[in-house]
N, CA, C and O atoms as a MOPAC input file, in Angstrom:
PM7 MOZYME 1SCF
protein

 N    -10.28000 1    13.10100 1    17.58300 1
 C    -10.45700 1    12.54800 1    16.25100 1
 C    -11.34700 1    11.31400 1    16.34400 1
 O    -11.22000 1    10.52300 1    17.27900 1
 N    -12.21700 1    11.15500 1    15.40900 1
 C    -13.18200 1    10.05800 1    15.43000 1
 C    -12.50100 1     8.70300 1    15.25500 1
 O    -12.90300 1     7.73000 1    15.89200 1
 N    -11.47900 1     8.62300 1    14.40400 1
 C    -10.83800 1     7.34300 1    14.11500 1
 C     -9.76000 1     6.96100 1    15.11700 1
 O     -9.23200 1     5.85300 1    15.03500 1
 N     -9.41900 1     7.81800 1    16.04200 1
 C     -8.34200 1     7.53500 1    16.99000 1
 C     -8.55000 1     6.23300 1    17.75500 1
 O     -7.59900 1     5.45800 1    17.85600 1
 N     -9.72900 1     5.94000 1    18.29900 1
 C     -9.89600 1     4.66200 1    19.00100 1
 C     -9.71200 1     3.45300 1    18.09100 1
 O     -9.25200 1     2.40400 1    18.54100 1
 N    -10.06300 1     3.59000 1    16.83600 1
 C     -9.89300 1     2.47900 1    15.89600 1
 C     -8.41500 1     2.20400 1    15.68500 1
 O     -8.00100 1     1.04500 1    15.67800 1
 N     -7.61000 1     3.25100 1    15.51300 1
 C     -6.19100 1     3.07100 1    15.26500 1
 C     -5.44100 1     2.55100 1    16.48600 1
 O     -4.34000 1     2.02000 1    16.34000 1
 N     -5.99600 1     2.68600 1    17.67000 1
 C     -5.35600 1     2.14100 1    18.85800 1
 C     -5.43500 1     0.61700 1    18.89400 1
 O     -4.59800 1    -0.03200 1    19.52000 1
 N     -6.43200 1     0.04700 1    18.22900 1
 C     -6.66100 1    -1.39500 1    18.28600 1
 C     -6.01800 1    -2.17400 1    17.14500 1
 O     -6.13800 1    -3.39900 1    17.11400 1
 N     -5.34700 1    -1.52000 1    16.21300 1
 C     -4.75800 1    -2.24600 1    15.09500 1
 C     -3.24300 1    -2.30200 1    15.24900 1
 O     -2.62800 1    -1.42100 1    15.84900 1
 N     -2.65700 1    -3.35800 1    14.69300 1
 C     -1.21000 1    -3.51800 1    14.82200 1
 C     -0.48000 1    -2.85100 1    13.64900 1
 O     -1.09300 1    -2.22800 1    12.78300 1
 N      0.82900 1    -3.00200 1    13.65400 1
 C      1.67700 1    -2.32700 1    12.67500 1
 C      1.39300 1    -2.77600 1    11.24900 1
 O      1.37600 1    -1.95000 1    10.33700 1
 N      1.16900 1    -4.07000 1    11.04100 1
 C      0.91300 1    -4.55200 1     9.68500 1
 C     -0.42800 1    -4.04900 1     9.15500 1
 O     -0.56700 1    -3.78700 1     7.96000 1
 N     -1.40800 1    -3.91600 1    10.03600 1
 C     -2.69800 1    -3.37600 1     9.59900 1
 C     -2.58100 1    -1.90000 1     9.24500 1
 O     -3.21700 1    -1.43500 1     8.29900 1
 N     -1.77500 1    -1.16500 1     9.99300 1
 C     -1.53500 1     0.24200 1     9.65100 1
 C     -0.81400 1     0.35100 1     8.31100 1
 O     -1.11900 1     1.22700 1     7.50200 1
 N      0.14500 1    -0.54700 1     8.08300 1
 C      0.85600 1    -0.54900 1     6.80400 1
 C     -0.09900 1    -0.85900 1     5.65400 1
 O      0.01400 1    -0.27300 1     4.57700 1
 N     -1.03200 1    -1.77100 1     5.87600 1
 C     -2.02100 1    -2.09800 1     4.85000 1
 C     -2.89100 1    -0.88800 1     4.52200 1
 O     -3.18300 1    -0.62700 1     3.35500 1
 N     -3.29900 1    -0.16100 1     5.54000 1
 C     -4.10100 1     1.04900 1     5.31600 1
 C     -3.28700 1     2.08200 1     4.53300 1
 O     -3.80100 1     2.71800 1     3.61300 1
 N     -2.02600 1     2.24000 1     4.90100 1
 C     -1.16000 1     3.18100 1     4.18600 1
 C     -0.93300 1     2.78300 1     2.74000 1
 O     -0.98200 1     3.62600 1     1.84400 1
 N     -0.68300 1     1.49500 1     2.50800 1
 C     -0.49300 1     1.01600 1     1.14000 1
 C     -1.75800 1     1.19400 1     0.31000 1
 O     -1.68600 1     1.56000 1    -0.86300 1
 N     -2.90200 1     0.94100 1     0.90900 1
 C     -4.17100 1     1.11200 1     0.19500 1
 C     -4.39300 1     2.57200 1    -0.17700 1
 O     -4.82100 1     2.87600 1    -1.29000 1
 N     -4.10300 1     3.46800 1     0.75000 1
 C     -4.25200 1     4.90200 1     0.46700 1
 C     -3.30100 1     5.33900 1    -0.64800 1
 O     -3.69600 1     6.08100 1    -1.54700 1
 N     -2.05900 1     4.88100 1    -0.59100 1
 C     -1.09000 1     5.22600 1    -1.63100 1
 C     -1.50000 1     4.63300 1    -2.97500 1
 O     -1.36600 1     5.28400 1    -4.01100 1
 N     -1.99500 1     3.40400 1    -2.95800 1
 C     -2.45900 1     2.73200 1    -4.16700 1
 C     -3.57500 1     3.54300 1    -4.82200 1
 O     -3.54300 1     3.78700 1    -6.02800 1
 N     -4.55600 1     3.95700 1    -4.03100 1
 C     -5.68600 1     4.71400 1    -4.57400 1
 C     -5.26100 1     6.09300 1    -5.07600 1
 O     -5.75900 1     6.56300 1    -6.09900 1
 N     -4.35100 1     6.73600 1    -4.36600 1
 C     -3.87500 1     8.05700 1    -4.79100 1
 C     -3.11400 1     7.96500 1    -6.11000 1
 O     -3.34000 1     8.76400 1    -7.01900 1
 N     -2.21500 1     6.99200 1    -6.21200 1
 C     -1.44900 1     6.85900 1    -7.45000 1
 C     -2.32900 1     6.36500 1    -8.59300 1
 O     -2.12600 1     6.75400 1    -9.74300 1
 N     -3.29800 1     5.51500 1    -8.28900 1
 C     -4.23700 1     5.05800 1    -9.31700 1
 C     -5.03000 1     6.23500 1    -9.88200 1
 O     -5.25300 1     6.31600 1   -11.09000 1
 N     -5.44800 1     7.13400 1    -9.01700 1
 C     -6.18000 1     8.32300 1    -9.46800 1
 C     -5.31300 1     9.18600 1   -10.38100 1
 O     -5.78200 1     9.68600 1   -11.40300 1
 N     -4.05600 1     9.35400 1   -10.00800 1
 C     -3.14600 1    10.16200 1   -10.82500 1
 C     -2.92600 1     9.52200 1   -12.19100 1
 O     -2.92900 1    10.21200 1   -13.21100 1
 N     -2.73600 1     8.21600 1   -12.21300 1
 C     -2.52700 1     7.50700 1   -13.47800 1
 C     -3.78200 1     7.57800 1   -14.33900 1
 O     -3.69400 1     7.73000 1   -15.55800 1
 N     -4.93600 1     7.47000 1   -13.71500 1
 C     -6.19800 1     7.55100 1   -14.45400 1
 C     -6.34500 1     8.91900 1   -15.11500 1
 O     -6.84400 1     9.01800 1   -16.23500 1
 N     -5.91100 1     9.97500 1   -14.42000 1
 C     -5.98800 1    11.31900 1   -14.99000 1
 C     -5.03700 1    11.49200 1   -16.17600 1
 O     -5.38400 1    12.13700 1   -17.16500 1
 N     -3.84100 1    10.91500 1   -16.07500 1
 C     -2.86300 1    11.02400 1   -17.15900 1
 C     -3.30700 1    10.17400 1   -18.35400 1
 O     -3.25400 1    10.63200 1   -19.49500 1
 N     -3.73600 1     8.95700 1   -18.09700 1
 C     -4.30100 1     8.04300 1   -19.09400 1
 C     -3.38900 1     7.79600 1   -20.29500 1
 O     -3.81000 1     7.90900 1   -21.44600 1
 N     -2.14300 1     7.46100 1   -20.00400 1
 C     -1.18900 1     7.06700 1   -21.03500 1
 C     -0.81600 1     5.60500 1   -20.81300 1
 O     -0.58400 1     5.20400 1   -19.67200 1
 N     -0.75100 1     4.79600 1   -21.87400 1
 C     -0.46200 1     3.36400 1   -21.71000 1
 C      0.85000 1     3.07400 1   -20.98500 1
 O      0.90500 1     2.17000 1   -20.15200 1
 N      1.90200 1     3.82400 1   -21.28800 1
 C      3.19000 1     3.56900 1   -20.64400 1
 C      3.12500 1     3.88900 1   -19.15300 1
 O      3.78600 1     3.23300 1   -18.34900 1
 N      2.33700 1     4.88800 1   -18.78300 1
 C      2.17900 1     5.23100 1   -17.36400 1
 C      1.39000 1     4.13600 1   -16.65600 1
 O      1.70700 1     3.77600 1   -15.52300 1
 N      0.36000 1     3.60500 1   -17.32100 1
 C     -0.39900 1     2.49000 1   -16.73700 1
 C      0.51300 1     1.28400 1   -16.51200 1
 O      0.44900 1     0.63500 1   -15.46800 1
 N      1.35600 1     0.99200 1   -17.49400 1
 C      2.26800 1    -0.14300 1   -17.36800 1
 C      3.25600 1     0.07100 1   -16.22600 1
 O      3.48500 1    -0.83300 1   -15.42200 1
 N      3.83600 1     1.25400 1   -16.15400 1
 C      4.78000 1     1.55400 1   -15.07200 1
 C      4.09000 1     1.49000 1   -13.71600 1
 O      4.66000 1     0.98000 1   -12.75100 1
 N      2.86700 1     2.00400 1   -13.63800 1
 C      2.11800 1     1.96300 1   -12.37800 1
 C      1.84500 1     0.52000 1   -11.95700 1
 O      2.00600 1     0.17300 1   -10.78700 1
 N      1.43600 1    -0.31300 1   -12.90000 1
 C      1.13100 1    -1.70900 1   -12.57800 1
 C      2.37600 1    -2.43800 1   -12.08000 1
 O      2.31700 1    -3.17300 1   -11.09400 1
 N      3.48900 1    -2.23600 1   -12.75500 1
 C      4.73800 1    -2.87500 1   -12.32800 1
 C      5.13500 1    -2.37300 1   -10.94100 1
 O      5.52800 1    -3.16200 1   -10.08200 1
 N      5.03400 1    -1.08300 1   -10.72400 1
 C      5.36500 1    -0.51500 1    -9.41700 1
 C      4.45200 1    -1.00900 1    -8.31400 1
 O      4.91200 1    -1.29600 1    -7.20800 1
 N      3.15600 1    -1.11300 1    -8.60200 1
 C      2.20100 1    -1.58400 1    -7.59400 1
 C      2.49700 1    -3.02300 1    -7.19200 1
 O      2.44400 1    -3.36400 1    -6.01000 1
 N      2.80500 1    -3.86200 1    -8.16500 1
 C      3.13600 1    -5.25700 1    -7.86400 1
 C      4.43600 1    -5.33100 1    -7.06700 1
 O      4.53100 1    -6.09300 1    -6.10500 1
 N      5.43200 1    -4.54900 1    -7.45900 1
 C      6.72000 1    -4.57100 1    -6.75800 1
 C      6.58700 1    -4.09000 1    -5.31600 1
 O      7.14600 1    -4.70000 1    -4.40400 1
 N      5.85700 1    -3.01000 1    -5.10700 1
 C      5.70600 1    -2.46500 1    -3.75400 1
 C      4.89200 1    -3.40700 1    -2.87200 1
 O      5.25900 1    -3.64900 1    -1.72200 1
 N      3.80000 1    -3.93500 1    -3.39500 1
 C      2.98500 1    -4.83800 1    -2.57200 1
 C      3.73300 1    -6.13900 1    -2.28400 1
 O      3.63100 1    -6.67900 1    -1.18300 1
 N      4.47200 1    -6.63800 1    -3.25100 1
 C      5.27500 1    -7.84100 1    -3.01300 1
 C      6.35400 1    -7.60900 1    -1.97500 1
 O      6.56800 1    -8.44500 1    -1.09600 1
 N      7.03600 1    -6.47500 1    -2.07400 1
 C      8.06700 1    -6.15100 1    -1.08800 1
 C      7.46700 1    -5.99000 1     0.30000 1
 O      8.06500 1    -6.41600 1     1.28800 1
 N      6.29900 1    -5.38400 1     0.38000 1
 C      5.63700 1    -5.21600 1     1.68200 1
 C      5.27900 1    -6.56400 1     2.29800 1
 O      5.42500 1    -6.75400 1     3.50600 1
 N      4.81200 1    -7.49600 1     1.47800 1
 C      4.48500 1    -8.83000 1     2.00200 1
 C      5.73400 1    -9.55900 1     2.48100 1
 O      5.70500 1   -10.22900 1     3.51300 1
 N      6.82300 1    -9.43300 1     1.74000 1
 C      8.07400 1   -10.08100 1     2.14300 1
 C      8.55700 1    -9.51200 1     3.47100 1
 O      8.92100 1   -10.26400 1     4.37500 1
 N      8.56200 1    -8.19900 1     3.59000 1
 C      9.01600 1    -7.55800 1     4.82900 1
 C      8.12700 1    -7.96600 1     5.99800 1
 O      8.63000 1    -8.29300 1     7.07300 1
 N      6.81600 1    -7.95000 1     5.80000 1
 C      5.89400 1    -8.31400 1     6.88200 1
 C      6.10300 1    -9.75600 1     7.32800 1
 O      6.07200 1   -10.04200 1     8.52400 1
 N      6.31400 1   -10.65600 1     6.39000 1
 C      6.52100 1   -12.05800 1     6.75500 1
 C      7.86300 1   -12.28100 1     7.43400 1
 O      7.95900 1   -13.10800 1     8.34100 1
 N      8.89800 1   -11.56700 1     7.01900 1
 C     10.20200 1   -11.71500 1     7.66500 1
 C     10.17400 1   -11.17000 1     9.08500 1
 O     10.74500 1   -11.77300 1     9.99300 1
 N      9.51800 1   -10.04300 1     9.28100 1
 C      9.42200 1    -9.47200 1    10.62700 1
 C      8.61400 1   -10.39600 1    11.52900 1
 O      8.97100 1   -10.59900 1    12.69000 1
 N      7.53900 1   -10.95100 1    11.01000 1
 C      6.69400 1   -11.84500 1    11.80100 1
 C      7.45500 1   -13.12000 1    12.18100 1
 O      7.26100 1   -13.64300 1    13.27900 1
 N      8.32600 1   -13.63200 1    11.28200 1
 C      9.06900 1   -14.84900 1    11.60100 1
 C     10.16900 1   -14.58500 1    12.62600 1
 O     10.54500 1   -15.49500 1    13.36400 1
 N     10.69400 1   -13.35900 1    12.68700 1
 C     11.71500 1   -13.00500 1    13.67300 1
 C     11.10200 1   -12.90900 1    15.06200 1
 O     11.71700 1   -13.31300 1    16.04900 1
 N      9.89000 1   -12.37300 1    15.13500 1
 C      9.22800 1   -12.19900 1    16.43200 1
 C      8.87100 1   -13.53800 1    16.94800 1
 O      8.30000 1   -13.64900 1    18.03300 1

């Protein structure tokens, strides 16, 4: 695989960032296709909650190490 050497050099938080970005873009595409205001609102609230939770978890794990 072409990207395999790249993934060997990144740590767990960077992999999580890539995963969150991919999920963000996938769900954004789905919401864009549906194009309903309530879905946009729910997506925005969910995106903020998930990204905030990810930052909290990453900072707590980093402080334990």
